[in-house]
mmCIF file of the N, C-alpha and C atoms, coordinates in Angstrom:
data_MODEL
# 
_entry.id   MODEL 
# 
loop_
_atom_site.group_PDB 
_atom_site.id 
_atom_site.type_symbol 
_atom_site.label_atom_id 
_atom_site.label_alt_id 
_atom_site.label_comp_id 
_atom_site.label_asym_id 
_atom_site.label_entity_id 
_atom_site.label_seq_id 
_atom_site.pdbx_PDB_ins_code 
_atom_site.Cartn_x 
_atom_site.Cartn_y 
_atom_site.Cartn_z 
_atom_site.occupancy 
_atom_site.B_iso_or_equiv 
_atom_site.pdbx_formal_charge 
_atom_site.auth_seq_id 
_atom_site.auth_comp_id 
_atom_site.auth_asym_id 
_atom_site.auth_atom_id 
_atom_site.pdbx_PDB_model_num 
ATOM 1   N N  . MET A 1 1  ? -11.696 35.067  15.910  1.00 0.00 ? 1  MET A N  1 
ATOM 2   C CA . MET A 1 1  ? -10.937 34.690  14.736  1.00 0.00 ? 1  MET A CA 1 
ATOM 3   C C  . MET A 1 1  ? -11.805 34.944  13.509  1.00 0.00 ? 1  MET A C  1 
ATOM 4   N N  . LEU A 1 2  ? -11.252 35.609  12.532  1.00 0.00 ? 2  LEU A N  1 
ATOM 5   C CA . LEU A 1 2  ? -11.984 35.910  11.309  1.00 0.00 ? 2  LEU A CA 1 
ATOM 6   C C  . LEU A 1 2  ? -11.817 34.791  10.288  1.00 0.00 ? 2  LEU A C  1 
ATOM 7   N N  . ALA A 1 3  ? -12.878 34.485  9.604   1.00 0.00 ? 3  ALA A N  1 
ATOM 8   C CA . ALA A 1 3  ? -12.823 33.474  8.554   1.00 0.00 ? 3  ALA A CA 1 
ATOM 9   C C  . ALA A 1 3  ? -12.202 34.090  7.306   1.00 0.00 ? 3  ALA A C  1 
ATOM 10  N N  . THR A 1 4  ? -11.361 33.317  6.648   1.00 0.00 ? 4  THR A N  1 
ATOM 11  C CA . THR A 1 4  ? -10.738 33.783  5.418   1.00 0.00 ? 4  THR A CA 1 
ATOM 12  C C  . THR A 1 4  ? -11.638 33.432  4.243   1.00 0.00 ? 4  THR A C  1 
ATOM 13  N N  . PRO A 1 5  ? -12.064 34.408  3.468   1.00 0.00 ? 5  PRO A N  1 
ATOM 14  C CA . PRO A 1 5  ? -12.917 34.108  2.310   1.00 0.00 ? 5  PRO A CA 1 
ATOM 15  C C  . PRO A 1 5  ? -12.101 33.500  1.168   1.00 0.00 ? 5  PRO A C  1 
ATOM 16  N N  . TYR A 1 6  ? -12.743 32.660  0.402   1.00 0.00 ? 6  TYR A N  1 
ATOM 17  C CA . TYR A 1 6  ? -12.113 32.119  -0.803  1.00 0.00 ? 6  TYR A CA 1 
ATOM 18  C C  . TYR A 1 6  ? -13.185 31.978  -1.870  1.00 0.00 ? 6  TYR A C  1 
ATOM 19  N N  . PRO A 1 7  ? -12.788 32.135  -3.115  1.00 0.00 ? 7  PRO A N  1 
ATOM 20  C CA . PRO A 1 7  ? -13.786 32.104  -4.191  1.00 0.00 ? 7  PRO A CA 1 
ATOM 21  C C  . PRO A 1 7  ? -14.190 30.675  -4.560  1.00 0.00 ? 7  PRO A C  1 
ATOM 22  N N  . LEU A 1 8  ? -15.456 30.506  -4.872  1.00 0.00 ? 8  LEU A N  1 
ATOM 23  C CA . LEU A 1 8  ? -15.966 29.262  -5.446  1.00 0.00 ? 8  LEU A CA 1 
ATOM 24  C C  . LEU A 1 8  ? -16.447 29.602  -6.846  1.00 0.00 ? 8  LEU A C  1 
ATOM 25  N N  . ILE A 1 9  ? -15.915 28.906  -7.821  1.00 0.00 ? 9  ILE A N  1 
ATOM 26  C CA . ILE A 1 9  ? -16.252 29.185  -9.210  1.00 0.00 ? 9  ILE A CA 1 
ATOM 27  C C  . ILE A 1 9  ? -16.900 27.946  -9.813  1.00 0.00 ? 9  ILE A C  1 
ATOM 28  N N  . SER A 1 10 ? -17.940 28.156  -10.589 1.00 0.00 ? 10 SER A N  1 
ATOM 29  C CA . SER A 1 10 ? -18.631 27.061  -11.265 1.00 0.00 ? 10 SER A CA 1 
ATOM 30  C C  . SER A 1 10 ? -18.809 27.414  -12.733 1.00 0.00 ? 10 SER A C  1 
ATOM 31  N N  . ASN A 1 11 ? -18.767 26.395  -13.575 1.00 0.00 ? 11 ASN A N  1 
ATOM 32  C CA . ASN A 1 11 ? -19.014 26.636  -14.994 1.00 0.00 ? 11 ASN A CA 1 
ATOM 33  C C  . ASN A 1 11 ? -20.499 26.508  -15.337 1.00 0.00 ? 11 ASN A C  1 
ATOM 34  N N  . ASP A 1 12 ? -21.325 26.199  -14.334 1.00 0.00 ? 12 ASP A N  1 
ATOM 35  C CA . ASP A 1 12 ? -22.768 26.118  -14.536 1.00 0.00 ? 12 ASP A CA 1 
ATOM 36  C C  . ASP A 1 12 ? -23.386 27.452  -14.121 1.00 0.00 ? 12 ASP A C  1 
ATOM 37  N N  . ARG A 1 13 ? -23.714 28.278  -15.078 1.00 0.00 ? 13 ARG A N  1 
ATOM 38  C CA . ARG A 1 13 ? -24.211 29.619  -14.789 1.00 0.00 ? 13 ARG A CA 1 
ATOM 39  C C  . ARG A 1 13 ? -25.644 29.616  -14.252 1.00 0.00 ? 13 ARG A C  1 
ATOM 40  N N  . LYS A 1 14 ? -26.312 28.469  -14.282 1.00 0.00 ? 14 LYS A N  1 
ATOM 41  C CA . LYS A 1 14 ? -27.683 28.382  -13.784 1.00 0.00 ? 14 LYS A CA 1 
ATOM 42  C C  . LYS A 1 14 ? -27.725 28.261  -12.259 1.00 0.00 ? 14 LYS A C  1 
ATOM 43  N N  . LEU A 1 15 ? -26.599 27.900  -11.642 1.00 0.00 ? 15 LEU A N  1 
ATOM 44  C CA . LEU A 1 15 ? -26.566 27.707  -10.192 1.00 0.00 ? 15 LEU A CA 1 
ATOM 45  C C  . LEU A 1 15 ? -26.450 29.041  -9.468  1.00 0.00 ? 15 LEU A C  1 
ATOM 46  N N  . SER A 1 16 ? -27.181 29.150  -8.383  1.00 0.00 ? 16 SER A N  1 
ATOM 47  C CA . SER A 1 16 ? -27.069 30.334  -7.532  1.00 0.00 ? 16 SER A CA 1 
ATOM 48  C C  . SER A 1 16 ? -25.812 30.174  -6.661  1.00 0.00 ? 16 SER A C  1 
ATOM 49  N N  . PRO A 1 17 ? -25.332 31.242  -6.061  1.00 0.00 ? 17 PRO A N  1 
ATOM 50  C CA . PRO A 1 17 ? -24.177 31.109  -5.160  1.00 0.00 ? 17 PRO A CA 1 
ATOM 51  C C  . PRO A 1 17 ? -24.418 30.102  -4.029  1.00 0.00 ? 17 PRO A C  1 
ATOM 52  N N  . ALA A 1 18 ? -25.640 30.058  -3.503  1.00 0.00 ? 18 ALA A N  1 
ATOM 53  C CA . ALA A 1 18 ? -25.955 29.093  -2.441  1.00 0.00 ? 18 ALA A CA 1 
ATOM 54  C C  . ALA A 1 18 ? -25.867 27.657  -2.960  1.00 0.00 ? 18 ALA A C  1 
ATOM 55  N N  . GLN A 1 19 ? -26.304 27.422  -4.197  1.00 0.00 ? 19 GLN A N  1 
ATOM 56  C CA . GLN A 1 19 ? -26.237 26.078  -4.771  1.00 0.00 ? 19 GLN A CA 1 
ATOM 57  C C  . GLN A 1 19 ? -24.786 25.660  -5.037  1.00 0.00 ? 19 GLN A C  1 
ATOM 58  N N  . VAL A 1 20 ? -23.956 26.595  -5.461  1.00 0.00 ? 20 VAL A N  1 
ATOM 59  C CA . VAL A 1 20 ? -22.538 26.292  -5.674  1.00 0.00 ? 20 VAL A CA 1 
ATOM 60  C C  . VAL A 1 20 ? -21.890 25.909  -4.346  1.00 0.00 ? 20 VAL A C  1 
ATOM 61  N N  . LEU A 1 21 ? -22.198 26.648  -3.292  1.00 0.00 ? 21 LEU A N  1 
ATOM 62  C CA . LEU A 1 21 ? -21.661 26.339  -1.972  1.00 0.00 ? 21 LEU A CA 1 
ATOM 63  C C  . LEU A 1 21 ? -22.146 24.974  -1.489  1.00 0.00 ? 21 LEU A C  1 
ATOM 64  N N  . GLU A 1 22 ? -23.413 24.674  -1.696  1.00 0.00 ? 22 GLU A N  1 
ATOM 65  C CA . GLU A 1 22 ? -23.967 23.374  -1.282  1.00 0.00 ? 22 GLU A CA 1 
ATOM 66  C C  . GLU A 1 22 ? -23.286 22.232  -2.032  1.00 0.00 ? 22 GLU A C  1 
ATOM 67  N N  . ALA A 1 23 ? -23.058 22.405  -3.318  1.00 0.00 ? 23 ALA A N  1 
ATOM 68  C CA . ALA A 1 23 ? -22.370 21.373  -4.108  1.00 0.00 ? 23 ALA A CA 1 
ATOM 69  C C  . ALA A 1 23 ? -20.934 21.196  -3.614  1.00 0.00 ? 23 ALA A C  1 
ATOM 70  N N  . HIS A 1 24 ? -20.296 22.296  -3.251  1.00 0.00 ? 24 HIS A N  1 
ATOM 71  C CA . HIS A 1 24 ? -18.913 22.240  -2.762  1.00 0.00 ? 24 HIS A CA 1 
ATOM 72  C C  . HIS A 1 24 ? -18.826 21.477  -1.439  1.00 0.00 ? 24 HIS A C  1 
ATOM 73  N N  . LYS A 1 25 ? -19.836 21.613  -0.596  1.00 0.00 ? 25 LYS A N  1 
ATOM 74  C CA . LYS A 1 25 ? -19.833 20.920  0.697   1.00 0.00 ? 25 LYS A CA 1 
ATOM 75  C C  . LYS A 1 25 ? -19.881 19.408  0.524   1.00 0.00 ? 25 LYS A C  1 
ATOM 76  N N  . GLY A 1 26 ? -20.449 18.911  -0.578  1.00 0.00 ? 26 GLY A N  1 
ATOM 77  C CA . GLY A 1 26 ? -20.516 17.473  -0.831  1.00 0.00 ? 26 GLY A CA 1 
ATOM 78  C C  . GLY A 1 26 ? -19.288 16.913  -1.507  1.00 0.00 ? 26 GLY A C  1 
ATOM 79  N N  . GLN A 1 27 ? -18.344 17.762  -1.852  1.00 0.00 ? 27 GLN A N  1 
ATOM 80  C CA . GLN A 1 27 ? -17.165 17.313  -2.586  1.00 0.00 ? 27 GLN A CA 1 
ATOM 81  C C  . GLN A 1 27 ? -16.321 16.279  -1.831  1.00 0.00 ? 27 GLN A C  1 
ATOM 82  N N  . PRO A 1 28 ? -16.068 16.411  -0.528  1.00 0.00 ? 28 PRO A N  1 
ATOM 83  C CA . PRO A 1 28 ? -15.263 15.389  0.153   1.00 0.00 ? 28 PRO A CA 1 
ATOM 84  C C  . PRO A 1 28 ? -15.857 13.982  0.052   1.00 0.00 ? 28 PRO A C  1 
ATOM 85  N N  . MET A 1 29 ? -17.187 13.860  0.140   1.00 0.00 ? 29 MET A N  1 
ATOM 86  C CA . MET A 1 29 ? -17.817 12.545  0.030   1.00 0.00 ? 29 MET A CA 1 
ATOM 87  C C  . MET A 1 29 ? -17.631 11.977  -1.373  1.00 0.00 ? 29 MET A C  1 
ATOM 88  N N  . ILE A 1 30 ? -17.776 12.825  -2.390  1.00 0.00 ? 30 ILE A N  1 
ATOM 89  C CA . ILE A 1 30 ? -17.604 12.380  -3.767  1.00 0.00 ? 30 ILE A CA 1 
ATOM 90  C C  . ILE A 1 30 ? -16.168 11.916  -3.993  1.00 0.00 ? 30 ILE A C  1 
ATOM 91  N N  . GLU A 1 31 ? -15.207 12.679  -3.483  1.00 0.00 ? 31 GLU A N  1 
ATOM 92  C CA . GLU A 1 31 ? -13.809 12.303  -3.659  1.00 0.00 ? 31 GLU A CA 1 
ATOM 93  C C  . GLU A 1 31 ? -13.484 11.010  -2.930  1.00 0.00 ? 31 GLU A C  1 
ATOM 94  N N  . LYS A 1 32 ? -14.083 10.783  -1.755  1.00 0.00 ? 32 LYS A N  1 
ATOM 95  C CA . LYS A 1 32 ? -13.867 9.539   -1.015  1.00 0.00 ? 32 LYS A CA 1 
ATOM 96  C C  . LYS A 1 32 ? -14.412 8.351   -1.804  1.00 0.00 ? 32 LYS A C  1 
ATOM 97  N N  . ARG A 1 33 ? -15.600 8.500   -2.388  1.00 0.00 ? 33 ARG A N  1 
ATOM 98  C CA . ARG A 1 33 ? -16.179 7.422   -3.189  1.00 0.00 ? 33 ARG A CA 1 
ATOM 99  C C  . ARG A 1 33 ? -15.328 7.149   -4.433  1.00 0.00 ? 33 ARG A C  1 
ATOM 100 N N  . PHE A 1 34 ? -14.804 8.200   -5.054  1.00 0.00 ? 34 PHE A N  1 
ATOM 101 C CA . PHE A 1 34 ? -13.963 8.018   -6.224  1.00 0.00 ? 34 PHE A CA 1 
ATOM 102 C C  . PHE A 1 34 ? -12.684 7.277   -5.843  1.00 0.00 ? 34 PHE A C  1 
ATOM 103 N N  . GLU A 1 35 ? -12.130 7.609   -4.675  1.00 0.00 ? 35 GLU A N  1 
ATOM 104 C CA . GLU A 1 35 ? -10.937 6.916   -4.189  1.00 0.00 ? 35 GLU A CA 1 
ATOM 105 C C  . GLU A 1 35 ? -11.230 5.430   -3.980  1.00 0.00 ? 35 GLU A C  1 
ATOM 106 N N  . GLN A 1 36 ? -12.419 5.130   -3.455  1.00 0.00 ? 36 GLN A N  1 
ATOM 107 C CA . GLN A 1 36 ? -12.786 3.738   -3.210  1.00 0.00 ? 36 GLN A CA 1 
ATOM 108 C C  . GLN A 1 36 ? -12.914 2.956   -4.505  1.00 0.00 ? 36 GLN A C  1 
ATOM 109 N N  . THR A 1 37 ? -13.345 3.605   -5.591  1.00 0.00 ? 37 THR A N  1 
ATOM 110 C CA . THR A 1 37 ? -13.463 2.883   -6.861  1.00 0.00 ? 37 THR A CA 1 
ATOM 111 C C  . THR A 1 37 ? -12.097 2.554   -7.435  1.00 0.00 ? 37 THR A C  1 
ATOM 112 N N  . LYS A 1 38 ? -11.067 3.310   -7.046  1.00 0.00 ? 38 LYS A N  1 
ATOM 113 C CA . LYS A 1 38 ? -9.723  3.061   -7.549  1.00 0.00 ? 38 LYS A CA 1 
ATOM 114 C C  . LYS A 1 38 ? -8.930  2.124   -6.643  1.00 0.00 ? 38 LYS A C  1 
ATOM 115 N N  . THR A 1 39 ? -9.457  1.800   -5.464  1.00 0.00 ? 39 THR A N  1 
ATOM 116 C CA . THR A 1 39 ? -8.763  0.973   -4.493  1.00 0.00 ? 39 THR A CA 1 
ATOM 117 C C  . THR A 1 39 ? -8.923  -0.505  -4.839  1.00 0.00 ? 39 THR A C  1 
ATOM 118 N N  . VAL A 1 40 ? -7.876  -1.260  -4.567  1.00 0.00 ? 40 VAL A N  1 
ATOM 119 C CA . VAL A 1 40 ? -7.948  -2.707  -4.758  1.00 0.00 ? 40 VAL A CA 1 
ATOM 120 C C  . VAL A 1 40 ? -8.682  -3.300  -3.562  1.00 0.00 ? 40 VAL A C  1 
ATOM 121 N N  . HIS A 1 41 ? -9.765  -4.004  -3.835  1.00 0.00 ? 41 HIS A N  1 
ATOM 122 C CA . HIS A 1 41 ? -10.543 -4.637  -2.772  1.00 0.00 ? 41 HIS A CA 1 
ATOM 123 C C  . HIS A 1 41 ? -10.243 -6.126  -2.768  1.00 0.00 ? 41 HIS A C  1 
ATOM 124 N N  . GLU A 1 42 ? -9.983  -6.647  -1.597  1.00 0.00 ? 42 GLU A N  1 
ATOM 125 C CA . GLU A 1 42 ? -9.681  -8.061  -1.464  1.00 0.00 ? 42 GLU A CA 1 
ATOM 126 C C  . GLU A 1 42 ? -10.997 -8.834  -1.359  1.00 0.00 ? 42 GLU A C  1 
ATOM 127 N N  . ILE A 1 43 ? -11.384 -9.446  -2.452  1.00 0.00 ? 43 ILE A N  1 
ATOM 128 C CA . ILE A 1 43 ? -12.604 -10.254 -2.483  1.00 0.00 ? 43 ILE A CA 1 
ATOM 129 C C  . ILE A 1 43 ? -12.287 -11.567 -3.174  1.00 0.00 ? 43 ILE A C  1 
ATOM 130 N N  . ALA A 1 44 ? -13.135 -12.534 -2.964  1.00 0.00 ? 44 ALA A N  1 
ATOM 131 C CA . ALA A 1 44 ? -12.951 -13.829 -3.605  1.00 0.00 ? 44 ALA A CA 1 
ATOM 132 C C  . ALA A 1 44 ? -13.176 -13.688 -5.107  1.00 0.00 ? 44 ALA A C  1 
ATOM 133 N N  . PRO A 1 45 ? -12.393 -14.400 -5.909  1.00 0.00 ? 45 PRO A N  1 
ATOM 134 C CA . PRO A 1 45 ? -12.574 -14.304 -7.360  1.00 0.00 ? 45 PRO A CA 1 
ATOM 135 C C  . PRO A 1 45 ? -13.945 -14.828 -7.790  1.00 0.00 ? 45 PRO A C  1 
ATOM 136 N N  . VAL A 1 46 ? -14.521 -14.190 -8.764  1.00 0.00 ? 46 VAL A N  1 
ATOM 137 C CA . VAL A 1 46 ? -15.801 -14.600 -9.319  1.00 0.00 ? 46 VAL A CA 1 
ATOM 138 C C  . VAL A 1 46 ? -15.585 -14.908 -10.791 1.00 0.00 ? 46 VAL A C  1 
ATOM 139 N N  . LEU A 1 47 ? -15.904 -16.120 -11.184 1.00 0.00 ? 47 LEU A N  1 
ATOM 140 C CA . LEU A 1 47 ? -15.698 -16.524 -12.570 1.00 0.00 ? 47 LEU A CA 1 
ATOM 141 C C  . LEU A 1 47 ? -17.026 -16.463 -13.314 1.00 0.00 ? 47 LEU A C  1 
ATOM 142 N N  . LEU A 1 48 ? -17.146 -15.483 -14.172 1.00 0.00 ? 48 LEU A N  1 
ATOM 143 C CA . LEU A 1 48 ? -18.352 -15.306 -14.967 1.00 0.00 ? 48 LEU A CA 1 
ATOM 144 C C  . LEU A 1 48 ? -17.979 -15.356 -16.448 1.00 0.00 ? 48 LEU A C  1 
ATOM 145 N N  . LYS A 1 49 ? -18.774 -16.051 -17.223 1.00 0.00 ? 49 LYS A N  1 
ATOM 146 C CA . LYS A 1 49 ? -18.515 -16.149 -18.661 1.00 0.00 ? 49 LYS A CA 1 
ATOM 147 C C  . LYS A 1 49 ? -19.501 -15.327 -19.472 1.00 0.00 ? 49 LYS A C  1 
ATOM 148 N N  . ASN A 1 50 ? -20.690 -15.130 -18.937 1.00 0.00 ? 50 ASN A N  1 
ATOM 149 C CA . ASN A 1 50 ? -21.731 -14.394 -19.639 1.00 0.00 ? 50 ASN A CA 1 
ATOM 150 C C  . ASN A 1 50 ? -21.493 -12.893 -19.480 1.00 0.00 ? 50 ASN A C  1 
ATOM 151 N N  . GLU A 1 51 ? -21.397 -12.170 -20.593 1.00 0.00 ? 51 GLU A N  1 
ATOM 152 C CA . GLU A 1 51 ? -21.109 -10.740 -20.563 1.00 0.00 ? 51 GLU A CA 1 
ATOM 153 C C  . GLU A 1 51 ? -22.169 -9.952  -19.791 1.00 0.00 ? 51 GLU A C  1 
ATOM 154 N N  . GLY A 1 52 ? -23.413 -10.345 -19.902 1.00 0.00 ? 52 GLY A N  1 
ATOM 155 C CA . GLY A 1 52 ? -24.490 -9.673  -19.175 1.00 0.00 ? 52 GLY A CA 1 
ATOM 156 C C  . GLY A 1 52 ? -24.342 -9.812  -17.673 1.00 0.00 ? 52 GLY A C  1 
ATOM 157 N N  . ARG A 1 53 ? -23.914 -10.985 -17.219 1.00 0.00 ? 53 ARG A N  1 
ATOM 158 C CA . ARG A 1 53 ? -23.728 -11.198 -15.780 1.00 0.00 ? 53 ARG A CA 1 
ATOM 159 C C  . ARG A 1 53 ? -22.523 -10.414 -15.252 1.00 0.00 ? 53 ARG A C  1 
ATOM 160 N N  . ILE A 1 54 ? -21.484 -10.302 -16.066 1.00 0.00 ? 54 ILE A N  1 
ATOM 161 C CA . ILE A 1 54 ? -20.324 -9.502  -15.670 1.00 0.00 ? 54 ILE A CA 1 
ATOM 162 C C  . ILE A 1 54 ? -20.738 -8.044  -15.500 1.00 0.00 ? 54 ILE A C  1 
ATOM 163 N N  . GLU A 1 55 ? -21.491 -7.535  -16.471 1.00 0.00 ? 55 GLU A N  1 
ATOM 164 C CA . GLU A 1 55 ? -21.967 -6.153  -16.403 1.00 0.00 ? 55 GLU A CA 1 
ATOM 165 C C  . GLU A 1 55 ? -22.874 -5.955  -15.184 1.00 0.00 ? 55 GLU A C  1 
ATOM 166 N N  . ALA A 1 56 ? -23.736 -6.924  -14.905 1.00 0.00 ? 56 ALA A N  1 
ATOM 167 C CA . ALA A 1 56 ? -24.636 -6.819  -13.744 1.00 0.00 ? 56 ALA A CA 1 
ATOM 168 C C  . ALA A 1 56 ? -23.839 -6.810  -12.442 1.00 0.00 ? 56 ALA A C  1 
ATOM 169 N N  . LEU A 1 57 ? -22.791 -7.636  -12.364 1.00 0.00 ? 57 LEU A N  1 
ATOM 170 C CA . LEU A 1 57 ? -21.972 -7.679  -11.159 1.00 0.00 ? 57 LEU A CA 1 
ATOM 171 C C  . LEU A 1 57 ? -21.278 -6.338  -10.930 1.00 0.00 ? 57 LEU A C  1 
ATOM 172 N N  . PHE A 1 58 ? -20.722 -5.755  -11.983 1.00 0.00 ? 58 PHE A N  1 
ATOM 173 C CA . PHE A 1 58 ? -20.067 -4.457  -11.835 1.00 0.00 ? 58 PHE A CA 1 
ATOM 174 C C  . PHE A 1 58 ? -21.066 -3.356  -11.488 1.00 0.00 ? 58 PHE A C  1 
ATOM 175 N N  . THR A 1 59 ? -22.265 -3.450  -12.016 1.00 0.00 ? 59 THR A N  1 
ATOM 176 C CA . THR A 1 59 ? -23.294 -2.467  -11.675 1.00 0.00 ? 59 THR A CA 1 
ATOM 177 C C  . THR A 1 59 ? -23.639 -2.550  -10.189 1.00 0.00 ? 59 THR A C  1 
ATOM 178 N N  . LEU A 1 60 ? -23.829 -3.755  -9.691  1.00 0.00 ? 60 LEU A N  1 
ATOM 179 C CA . LEU A 1 60 ? -24.120 -3.935  -8.268  1.00 0.00 ? 60 LEU A CA 1 
ATOM 180 C C  . LEU A 1 60 ? -22.962 -3.470  -7.393  1.00 0.00 ? 60 LEU A C  1 
ATOM 181 N N  . TYR A 1 61 ? -21.745 -3.761  -7.827  1.00 0.00 ? 61 TYR A N  1 
ATOM 182 C CA . TYR A 1 61 ? -20.568 -3.341  -7.079  1.00 0.00 ? 61 TYR A CA 1 
ATOM 183 C C  . TYR A 1 61 ? -20.499 -1.814  -7.019  1.00 0.00 ? 61 TYR A C  1 
ATOM 184 N N  . PHE A 1 62 ? -20.755 -1.166  -8.145  1.00 0.00 ? 62 PHE A N  1 
ATOM 185 C CA . PHE A 1 62 ? -20.754 0.295   -8.203  1.00 0.00 ? 62 PHE A CA 1 
ATOM 186 C C  . PHE A 1 62 ? -21.840 0.878   -7.304  1.00 0.00 ? 62 PHE A C  1 
ATOM 187 N N  . LEU A 1 63 ? -23.043 0.316   -7.347  1.00 0.00 ? 63 LEU A N  1 
ATOM 188 C CA . LEU A 1 63 ? -24.135 0.800   -6.503  1.00 0.00 ? 63 LEU A CA 1 
ATOM 189 C C  . LEU A 1 63 ? -23.821 0.616   -5.021  1.00 0.00 ? 63 LEU A C  1 
ATOM 190 N N  . ALA A 1 64 ? -23.141 -0.470  -4.689  1.00 0.00 ? 64 ALA A N  1 
ATOM 191 C CA . ALA A 1 64 ? -22.757 -0.700  -3.297  1.00 0.00 ? 64 ALA A CA 1 
ATOM 192 C C  . ALA A 1 64 ? -21.774 0.359   -2.823  1.00 0.00 ? 64 ALA A C  1 
ATOM 193 N N  . LEU A 1 65 ? -20.889 0.803   -3.715  1.00 0.00 ? 65 LEU A N  1 
ATOM 194 C CA . LEU A 1 65 ? -19.938 1.854   -3.349  1.00 0.00 ? 65 LEU A CA 1 
ATOM 195 C C  . LEU A 1 65 ? -20.625 3.200   -3.150  1.00 0.00 ? 65 LEU A C  1 
ATOM 196 N N  . LEU A 1 66 ? -21.737 3.427   -3.830  1.00 0.00 ? 66 LEU A N  1 
ATOM 197 C CA . LEU A 1 66 ? -22.459 4.687   -3.695  1.00 0.00 ? 66 LEU A CA 1 
ATOM 198 C C  . LEU A 1 66 ? -23.248 4.762   -2.392  1.00 0.00 ? 66 LEU A C  1 
ATOM 199 N N  . ARG A 1 67 ? -23.588 3.621   -1.845  1.00 0.00 ? 67 ARG A N  1 
ATOM 200 C CA . ARG A 1 67 ? -24.402 3.567   -0.627  1.00 0.00 ? 67 ARG A CA 1 
ATOM 201 C C  . ARG A 1 67 ? -23.579 4.028   0.566   1.00 0.00 ? 67 ARG A C  1 
ATOM 202 N N  . PRO A 1 68 ? -24.092 4.997   1.315   1.00 0.00 ? 68 PRO A N  1 
ATOM 203 C CA . PRO A 1 68 ? -23.369 5.426   2.520   1.00 0.00 ? 68 PRO A CA 1 
ATOM 204 C C  . PRO A 1 68 ? -23.277 4.272   3.514   1.00 0.00 ? 68 PRO A C  1 
ATOM 205 N N  . SER A 1 69 ? -22.133 4.122   4.120   1.00 0.00 ? 69 SER A N  1 
ATOM 206 C CA . SER A 1 69 ? -21.964 3.058   5.087   1.00 0.00 ? 69 SER A CA 1 
ATOM 207 C C  . SER A 1 69 ? -21.263 3.602   6.317   1.00 0.00 ? 69 SER A C  1 
ATOM 208 N N  . SER A 1 70 ? -21.251 2.814   7.375   1.00 0.00 ? 70 SER A N  1 
ATOM 209 C CA . SER A 1 70 ? -20.603 3.268   8.605   1.00 0.00 ? 70 SER A CA 1 
ATOM 210 C C  . SER A 1 70 ? -19.105 3.409   8.406   1.00 0.00 ? 70 SER A C  1 
ATOM 211 N N  . SER A 1 71 ? -18.498 2.617   7.507   1.00 0.00 ? 71 SER A N  1 
ATOM 212 C CA . SER A 1 71 ? -17.062 2.733   7.285   1.00 0.00 ? 71 SER A CA 1 
ATOM 213 C C  . SER A 1 71 ? -16.702 4.027   6.569   1.00 0.00 ? 71 SER A C  1 
ATOM 214 N N  . ALA A 1 72 ? -17.639 4.600   5.806   1.00 0.00 ? 72 ALA A N  1 
ATOM 215 C CA . ALA A 1 72 ? -17.378 5.838   5.089   1.00 0.00 ? 72 ALA A CA 1 
ATOM 216 C C  . ALA A 1 72 ? -17.390 7.034   6.032   1.00 0.00 ? 72 ALA A C  1 
ATOM 217 N N  . SER A 1 73 ? -17.966 6.880   7.208   1.00 0.00 ? 73 SER A N  1 
ATOM 218 C CA . SER A 1 73 ? -18.055 8.003   8.131   1.00 0.00 ? 73 SER A CA 1 
ATOM 219 C C  . SER A 1 73 ? -16.950 7.973   9.185   1.00 0.00 ? 73 SER A C  1 
ATOM 220 N N  . CYS A 1 74 ? -15.921 7.163   8.972   1.00 0.00 ? 74 CYS A N  1 
ATOM 221 C CA . CYS A 1 74 ? -14.806 7.115   9.914   1.00 0.00 ? 74 CYS A CA 1 
ATOM 222 C C  . CYS A 1 74 ? -14.095 8.455   9.944   1.00 0.00 ? 74 CYS A C  1 
ATOM 223 N N  . ALA A 1 75 ? -13.613 8.802   11.100  1.00 0.00 ? 75 ALA A N  1 
ATOM 224 C CA . ALA A 1 75 ? -12.907 10.081  11.247  1.00 0.00 ? 75 ALA A CA 1 
ATOM 225 C C  . ALA A 1 75 ? -11.579 10.012  10.518  1.00 0.00 ? 75 ALA A C  1 
ATOM 226 N N  . LEU A 1 76 ? -11.269 11.066  9.799   1.00 0.00 ? 76 LEU A N  1 
ATOM 227 C CA . LEU A 1 76 ? -9.984  11.156  9.101   1.00 0.00 ? 76 LEU A CA 1 
ATOM 228 C C  . LEU A 1 76 ? -8.923  11.653  10.086  1.00 0.00 ? 76 LEU A C  1 
ATOM 229 N N  . PRO A 1 77 ? -7.673  11.191  9.934   1.00 0.00 ? 77 PRO A N  1 
ATOM 230 C CA . PRO A 1 77 ? -6.611  11.627  10.857  1.00 0.00 ? 77 PRO A CA 1 
ATOM 231 C C  . PRO A 1 77 ? -6.322  13.100  10.716  1.00 0.00 ? 77 PRO A C  1 
# 
């Protein structure tokens, strides 16, 4: 079976073709993480009044989403 070629285009002219391909291979993981940031997560409410603590909580939450986990490696249907 022959593989069908398809073009990969980048607006970063500094990248070599191999680097563009490598970046493209990571796209599914990036899209999965982006989907997770838009998903409603069922967690207990946290009541914070201090703006700095709210920002710190969101920073930690964001960093937790970036961390690879066993649930992120589940097989897709």
